[in-house]
C-alpha positions as CSV (number, residue, x, y, z in Angstrom):
1,X,37.6,43.1,7.1
2,X,38.1,40.0,5.0
3,X,34.7,38.8,6.1
4,X,33.1,41.8,4.3
5,X,34.5,40.6,0.9
6,X,33.8,36.9,1.5
7,X,30.1,37.1,2.3
8,X,27.9,34.4,0.8
9,X,26.0,36.9,-1.3
10,X,28.9,38.6,-2.9
11,X,30.6,35.3,-3.5
12,X,27.5,34.0,-5.4
13,X,27.4,37.2,-7.4
14,X,31.1,36.6,-8.3
15,X,30.2,33.1,-9.5
16,X,27.4,34.5,-11.7
17,X,29.9,36.9,-13.2
18,X,32.3,34.1,-13.8
19,X,29.7,32.4,-15.9
20,X,29.1,35.6,-17.8
21,X,32.9,35.9,-18.4
22,X,32.9,32.4,-19.8
23,X,30.2,33.4,-22.3
24,X,32.0,36.6,-23.4
25,X,35.6,35.4,-23.5
26,X,37.8,32.4,-24.4
27,X,38.1,31.4,-20.8
28,X,36.2,28.3,-19.8
29,X,35.5,28.0,-16.1
30,X,31.7,28.5,-16.1
31,X,31.2,24.8,-15.4
32,X,33.2,25.1,-12.2
33,X,31.1,28.1,-11.1
34,X,28.0,26.0,-11.6
35,X,29.4,23.1,-9.6
36,X,30.2,25.5,-6.7
37,X,26.7,26.8,-7.0
38,X,25.4,23.3,-6.5
39,X,27.6,22.8,-3.5
40,X,26.4,26.0,-1.9
41,X,22.8,25.1,-2.7
42,X,23.2,21.8,-0.9
43,X,24.5,23.5,2.2
44,X,21.7,26.1,2.3
45,X,18.9,23.6,1.4
46,X,19.9,21.3,4.3
47,X,20.0,24.3,6.7
48,X,16.7,25.7,5.4
49,X,14.8,22.4,5.5
50,X,15.9,21.3,8.9
51,X,15.6,24.7,10.6
52,X,12.6,26.2,8.7
53,X,10.5,24.0,6.4
54,X,10.5,21.0,8.7
55,X,8.6,23.1,11.2
56,X,5.7,23.9,8.8
57,X,2.5,22.2,7.9
58,X,3.1,19.6,5.2
59,X,6.8,20.4,5.0
60,X,7.6,18.7,1.7
61,X,4.8,20.5,-0.1
62,X,5.7,23.8,1.5
63,X,9.3,23.4,0.5
64,X,8.7,22.5,-3.1
65,X,6.1,25.2,-3.6
66,X,8.4,27.8,-2.0
67,X,11.4,26.8,-4.1
68,X,9.4,26.9,-7.3
69,X,7.9,30.2,-6.3
70,X,11.4,31.5,-5.8
71,X,12.7,30.4,-9.2
72,X,9.9,30.6,-11.6
73,X,8.8,34.3,-11.7
74,X,12.2,35.6,-12.6
75,X,12.8,32.6,-15.0
76,X,9.5,33.4,-16.8
77,X,10.2,37.1,-17.1
78,X,13.7,36.7,-18.5
79,X,12.7,33.8,-20.7
80,X,10.0,36.0,-22.3
81,X,12.6,38.8,-22.7
82,X,15.0,36.5,-24.4
83,X,12.2,35.2,-26.7
84,X,11.2,38.7,-27.6
85,X,14.9,39.7,-28.3
86,X,15.3,36.7,-30.6
87,X,12.1,37.5,-32.4
88,X,13.0,41.2,-32.9
89,X,16.5,40.1,-33.9
90,X,15.1,37.9,-36.6
91,X,16.6,34.7,-35.1
92,X,13.5,33.1,-33.5
93,X,15.0,29.9,-34.3
94,X,13.8,27.6,-36.9
95,X,16.0,25.2,-34.9
96,X,13.4,25.2,-32.1
97,X,11.1,23.2,-34.4
98,X,13.3,20.3,-33.8
99,X,12.0,20.1,-30.3
100,X,8.8,18.3,-29.2
101,X,6.3,21.2,-28.8
102,X,4.8,19.8,-25.6
103,X,8.3,19.3,-24.1
104,X,9.4,22.8,-25.2
105,X,6.4,24.5,-23.6
106,X,6.4,22.5,-20.4
107,X,10.1,22.8,-19.8
108,X,9.9,26.6,-20.4
109,X,7.1,26.8,-17.9
110,X,8.2,24.5,-15.2
111,X,12.0,24.2,-15.9
112,X,11.9,20.4,-15.4
113,X,13.2,18.8,-18.6
114,X,15.0,22.0,-19.8
115,X,18.3,20.2,-19.9
116,X,17.0,17.6,-22.3
117,X,15.8,20.1,-25.0
118,X,17.7,20.1,-28.3
119,X,17.9,23.9,-27.9
120,X,16.5,26.4,-25.4
121,X,16.3,30.2,-25.2
122,X,18.2,30.3,-21.9
123,X,21.2,28.1,-22.5
124,X,22.5,28.2,-19.0
125,X,19.1,27.3,-17.6
126,X,20.1,23.6,-17.9
127,X,21.5,23.9,-14.4
128,X,18.1,25.1,-13.1
129,X,16.7,21.8,-14.4
130,X,19.3,20.0,-12.3
131,X,18.5,22.2,-9.3
132,X,14.8,21.5,-9.5
133,X,15.4,17.8,-9.8
134,X,17.5,18.1,-6.6
135,X,14.7,19.9,-4.8
136,X,12.4,17.0,-5.3
137,X,14.7,14.6,-3.4
138,X,16.5,17.1,-1.1
139,X,14.0,16.9,1.9
140,X,14.5,13.1,2.0
141,X,18.3,13.4,1.9
142,X,18.2,16.2,4.6
143,X,16.1,13.9,6.9
144,X,18.5,11.0,6.3
145,X,21.6,13.2,7.1
146,X,19.9,14.6,10.2
147,X,19.4,11.1,11.5
148,X,22.4,9.4,9.9
149,X,24.2,6.6,11.7
150,X,27.2,6.5,9.3
151,X,30.2,8.9,9.0
152,X,29.8,11.8,6.6
153,X,32.9,10.7,4.7
154,X,31.3,7.4,3.9
155,X,28.2,9.1,2.7
156,X,30.3,11.2,0.3
157,X,32.3,8.2,-0.9
158,X,29.0,6.4,-1.8
159,X,27.5,9.4,-3.5
160,X,30.7,10.0,-5.3
161,X,30.6,6.5,-6.7
162,X,27.0,7.0,-7.7
163,X,27.7,10.3,-9.5
164,X,30.6,8.8,-11.4
165,X,28.6,5.8,-12.5
166,X,25.7,8.1,-13.5
167,X,28.1,10.2,-15.5
168,X,29.8,7.3,-17.3
169,X,26.5,5.6,-18.0
170,X,24.9,8.8,-19.2
171,X,22.0,8.3,-16.7
172,X,18.8,10.0,-17.9
173,X,18.1,11.3,-14.4
174,X,20.6,14.1,-14.8
175,X,20.8,15.2,-11.2
176,X,22.5,11.8,-10.3
177,X,25.7,12.9,-12.1
178,X,25.9,16.1,-10.1
179,X,24.7,14.8,-6.8
180,X,28.2,14.7,-5.3
181,X,28.4,18.5,-5.4
182,X,25.0,19.0,-3.6
183,X,26.0,16.3,-1.1
184,X,29.3,18.0,-0.3
185,X,27.3,21.1,0.8
186,X,24.6,19.1,2.6
187,X,27.0,16.9,4.5
188,X,29.1,19.9,5.5
189,X,25.9,21.5,6.9
190,X,24.8,18.3,8.7
191,X,28.1,18.0,10.6
192,X,28.4,21.7,11.1
193,X,31.7,21.9,9.3
194,X,33.1,25.3,8.9
195,X,36.6,25.5,7.3
196,X,39.1,27.6,9.1
197,X,40.4,30.7,7.6
198,X,43.7,29.0,6.7
199,X,41.9,26.1,4.9
200,X,39.7,28.6,3.1
201,X,42.6,30.7,1.9
202,X,44.5,27.5,0.9
203,X,41.5,26.5,-1.2
204,X,41.2,30.0,-2.8
205,X,44.9,30.5,-3.5
206,X,45.3,27.0,-4.8
207,X,42.4,27.4,-7.2
208,X,43.8,30.8,-8.5
209,X,47.3,29.3,-8.9
210,X,46.0,26.3,-10.8
211,X,44.0,28.5,-13.2
212,X,47.1,30.7,-13.6
213,X,49.3,27.8,-14.4
214,X,46.9,26.5,-17.0
215,X,46.7,29.9,-18.6
216,X,50.5,30.5,-18.6
217,X,51.7,27.1,-19.8
218,X,51.4,25.1,-23.0
219,X,48.4,23.4,-21.3
220,X,46.4,26.7,-21.7
221,X,44.2,25.0,-24.2
222,X,42.5,23.1,-21.4
223,X,40.9,26.3,-20.1
224,X,41.3,28.8,-22.9
225,X,38.8,27.4,-25.4
226,X,36.9,29.9,-27.5
227,X,35.1,29.5,-30.8
228,X,37.9,27.4,-32.3
229,X,39.0,25.1,-29.5
230,X,42.3,23.2,-29.6
231,X,42.9,19.5,-29.0
232,X,43.2,20.0,-25.2
233,X,39.6,21.3,-25.0
234,X,38.4,17.8,-24.5
235,X,39.8,18.0,-21.0
236,X,38.0,21.3,-20.2
237,X,35.0,19.7,-18.5
238,X,37.4,17.6,-16.3
239,X,39.4,20.7,-15.4
240,X,36.2,22.5,-14.3
241,X,35.4,19.5,-12.1
242,X,38.8,19.8,-10.5
243,X,38.4,23.6,-10.0
244,X,34.9,23.1,-8.5
245,X,36.1,20.5,-6.0
246,X,39.2,22.5,-5.1
247,X,37.1,25.6,-4.5
248,X,34.5,23.8,-2.4
249,X,36.2,24.5,1.1
250,X,36.3,28.2,0.4
251,X,32.7,28.2,-0.8
252,X,31.6,26.5,2.5
253,X,33.7,29.0,4.4
254,X,31.7,31.9,2.9
255,X,28.5,30.6,4.5
256,X,29.8,31.6,7.9
257,X,30.8,35.1,6.9
258,X,28.6,38.2,7.4
259,X,29.5,40.2,4.3
260,X,28.3,43.7,3.6
261,X,25.0,45.1,4.6
262,X,23.8,44.6,1.0
263,X,25.1,41.0,0.9
264,X,21.5,39.6,0.6
265,X,20.9,41.8,-2.4
266,X,24.0,40.5,-4.2
267,X,22.8,36.9,-3.5
268,X,19.5,37.8,-5.2
269,X,21.2,39.6,-8.1
270,X,23.4,36.5,-8.8
271,X,20.3,34.6,-10.0
272,X,19.1,37.4,-12.1
273,X,22.5,38.1,-13.7
274,X,22.9,34.4,-14.3
275,X,19.8,34.3,-16.5
276,X,19.8,37.9,-17.9
277,X,23.3,37.6,-19.3
278,X,21.8,35.6,-22.2
279,X,20.5,38.8,-23.7
280,X,23.8,40.5,-23.3
281,X,25.7,37.6,-24.9
282,X,23.2,37.4,-27.8
283,X,23.5,41.2,-28.3
284,X,27.3,41.0,-28.5
285,X,27.2,38.1,-30.9
286,X,24.8,39.9,-33.2
287,X,27.2,42.9,-33.6
288,X,30.5,41.4,-34.9
289,X,33.4,43.7,-35.6
290,X,37.0,44.4,-34.8
291,X,38.7,44.2,-31.5
292,X,37.7,47.7,-30.4
293,X,34.0,47.1,-31.4
294,X,34.0,43.8,-29.6
295,X,35.4,45.3,-26.4
296,X,32.9,48.2,-26.5
297,X,29.9,45.9,-26.9
298,X,31.1,43.5,-24.2
299,X,31.7,46.3,-21.8
300,X,28.2,47.8,-22.6
301,X,26.7,44.3,-22.1
302,X,28.2,43.9,-18.7
303,X,27.0,47.3,-17.6
304,X,23.5,46.9,-19.0
305,X,23.0,43.4,-17.7
306,X,24.0,44.4,-14.2
307,X,21.9,47.6,-14.3
308,X,18.8,45.9,-15.5
309,X,19.3,43.1,-13.0
310,X,19.1,45.7,-10.2
311,X,15.9,47.0,-11.7
312,X,14.3,43.6,-11.9
313,X,15.4,42.8,-8.4
314,X,14.0,46.0,-6.9
315,X,10.7,46.2,-8.7
316,X,9.9,42.6,-9.5
317,X,11.9,39.9,-7.7
318,X,12.0,41.5,-4.2
319,X,8.3,42.1,-3.8
320,X,7.4,38.6,-5.0
321,X,10.0,37.1,-2.7
322,X,8.5,39.0,0.3
323,X,5.1,37.5,-0.5
324,X,6.7,34.0,-0.7
325,X,8.4,34.5,2.7
326,X,5.1,35.6,4.3
327,X,3.4,32.5,2.9
328,X,6.0,30.2,4.3
329,X,5.7,32.0,7.7
330,X,1.9,31.5,7.6
331,X,2.4,27.8,7.5
332,X,4.6,27.5,10.6
333,X,3.2,26.1,13.7
334,X,2.2,28.7,16.3
335,X,4.7,27.3,18.8
336,X,7.6,27.7,16.3
337,X,6.5,31.3,15.5
338,X,6.5,32.1,19.2
339,X,10.0,30.6,19.7
340,X,11.3,32.7,16.9
341,X,10.0,36.0,18.2
342,X,12.8,38.3,19.5
343,X,12.7,38.3,23.3
344,X,11.0,34.9,23.5
345,X,12.4,32.1,25.5
346,X,14.7,30.9,22.8
347,X,16.0,34.4,22.2
348,X,16.8,33.7,18.6
349,X,15.5,33.7,15.1
350,X,15.1,30.9,12.7
351,X,16.8,30.9,9.3
352,X,15.0,33.6,7.3
353,X,13.8,32.5,3.9
354,X,14.6,35.7,2.1
355,X,17.4,35.4,-0.4
356,X,18.3,33.3,-3.4
357,X,20.8,32.7,-6.1
358,X,21.4,30.9,-9.4
359,X,20.9,27.4,-10.1
360,X,21.7,26.2,-8.2
361,X,21.4,29.5,-7.7
362,X,18.5,29.5,-5.8
363,X,19.4,29.8,-2.3
364,X,21.7,31.9,-0.5
365,X,19.8,31.1,2.2
366,X,17.6,31.6,4.3
367,X,20.1,32.8,6.8
368,X,19.7,34.6,10.1
């Protein structure tokens, strides 16, 4: 029964809601959720590339086009909705004029460079920029890991040192600072590591207890930040890194769970909710008031964002994703297609390229 509530899709949906909660409360653990997204993205990207894209014509091109096809349509739609909301709300940002016009237009069309904008309509889309940067190098890393001659632990140690150096040096190639999270997932997939249930529960319970201790002690300022952060808020980013790393085993554990029948839908919804929450947050902020008013608007925002996300998924995202999946299938070699046909000699199916999630968020994966 536990596997039903620990499916990869529902877990990703929970992570998207955690980011939403960060933007509508004083709690600050959205960064940890994004780090876990990166970890899961690394796991599924390795699995997808080795089991699916590597068997297509021009695999690198097919992979990059497919990934951008998966991200961009929903990104464009919600970006336009946010811009329209800001315009109607009278806050279509004189601040945007600080940005280089070409940079602003290109990053809002292709995502690349979004993290380097002075300001952007979709604040949390910075992580999508990191994700896209990762996509450009992921196939090479996947091939290396598939053929690696060195232990996975040594690979993670080297990448960890690289990420730490990139973070301290403020490397302009932003994905370098977050590469360790992607590599945890990719390395786990390459060595077929699936944490036991005991390890997964230890990871989950340990994370919950750590957050509870921070909230219930004088150290609460590390994770309870809000509009007027205290002196401990400077450690918030580090706390989120600790939470992300501590939660990683449980995140990897979910990749082997079946979940509910609708688990794939929740995976897709996680990406939409992750982006669409911007409108909900802006709507709440534009209606200040007392405690009861604030609670009412926040509750309405959660309900409306979730409801509209389902509509976007059903009538916009899902049909586009089906076309993408058909295109990827059309690029497979005939021998591979035959091997994946039920009843064929192999008797199995390749990883299906059908679901996605946020920023990292893009792939729940292409799972059987």
